[in-house]
C-alpha positions in Angstrom: 0.0 0.0 0.0 1.1 3.5 -0.7 0.6 6.6 1.4 0.7 10.4 1.1 2.0 12.4 4.1 1.5 16.1 4.2 2.8 18.6 6.9 2.0 22.3 6.9 1.2 25.2 9.2 -2.1 27.1 9.0 -3.1 30.6 10.2 -6.3 29.4 11.9 -7.1 25.7 12.4 -10.9 26.1 12.4 -10.9 28.0 9.1 -8.5 25.5 7.6 -10.5 22.5 8.7 -13.7 23.9 7.1 -11.9 24.3 3.8 -10.3 20.9 4.2 -13.6 19.2 4.8 -15.2 21.0 1.8 -12.3 19.7 -0.4 -13.1 16.1 0.5 -14.6 15.2 -2.9 -11.4 16.1 -4.7 -9.4 13.8 -2.4 -11.8 11.0 -2.9 -11.6 11.4 -6.7 -7.8 11.2 -6.4 -8.2 7.8 -4.6 -7.0 9.2 -1.2 -8.5 8.0 2.1 -7.7 9.9 5.2 -6.0 7.7 7.9 -4.8 10.4 10.3 -5.3 14.1 10.8 -2.9 15.2 13.6 -1.9 18.5 15.2 1.4 19.3 16.8 0.8 19.3 20.6 3.2 22.3 21.0 2.0 24.2 17.9 -1.7 23.6 17.3 -1.7 25.2 13.9 0.8 22.7 12.5 -1.1 19.9 10.8 0.1 16.5 9.7 -2.1 14.3 7.4 -1.7 10.7 6.4 -3.7 9.3 3.5 -3.8 5.9 2.0 -3.2 6.3 -1.7 -5.0 3.7 -3.8 -3.7 5.0 -7.1 -0.2 6.6 -6.8 -0.2 8.4 -10.1 -3.5 10.0 -9.3 -2.3 11.0 -5.8 0.8 12.6 -7.3 -1.3 14.5 -9.9 -3.6 15.7 -7.1 -0.6 16.8 -4.9 0.8 18.8 -7.8 -2.5 20.3 -8.9 -3.3 24.0 -9.1 -6.7 23.2 -7.4 -4.9 21.9 -4.3 -2.5 24.8 -4.2 -5.4 27.3 -4.5 -7.4 25.5 -1.9 -4.5 25.5 0.5 -3.9 29.2 0.0 -7.6 30.0 0.5 -7.7 27.8 3.7 -4.8 29.8 5.2 -1.8 27.5 4.8 1.1 29.8 5.8 4.2 27.8 4.8 5.4 25.5 2.0 3.8 22.1 2.6 6.1 19.1 3.0 4.6 16.3 0.9 5.9 12.7 0.9 4.9 9.6 -1.0 5.5 6.5 1.1 5.3 2.9 0.2 
């Protein structure tokens, strides 16, 4: 099984979470299933996400998409996300 791991900081977790939830259909279309949504215990606006990736090429396309980049900006992501594909 392959996984996608994302780490980034957000300006406001509540605002980010609402945008993240609204973007769920795009993740589903890319074959991603959320396994964990974690927050740094010392810095609550740092978010780590782990997804199961059923289709690695689709997951990579999603991660590189303008749609995801624009959604992250609108949701208040304040740093460059770290994105890892794991197998």
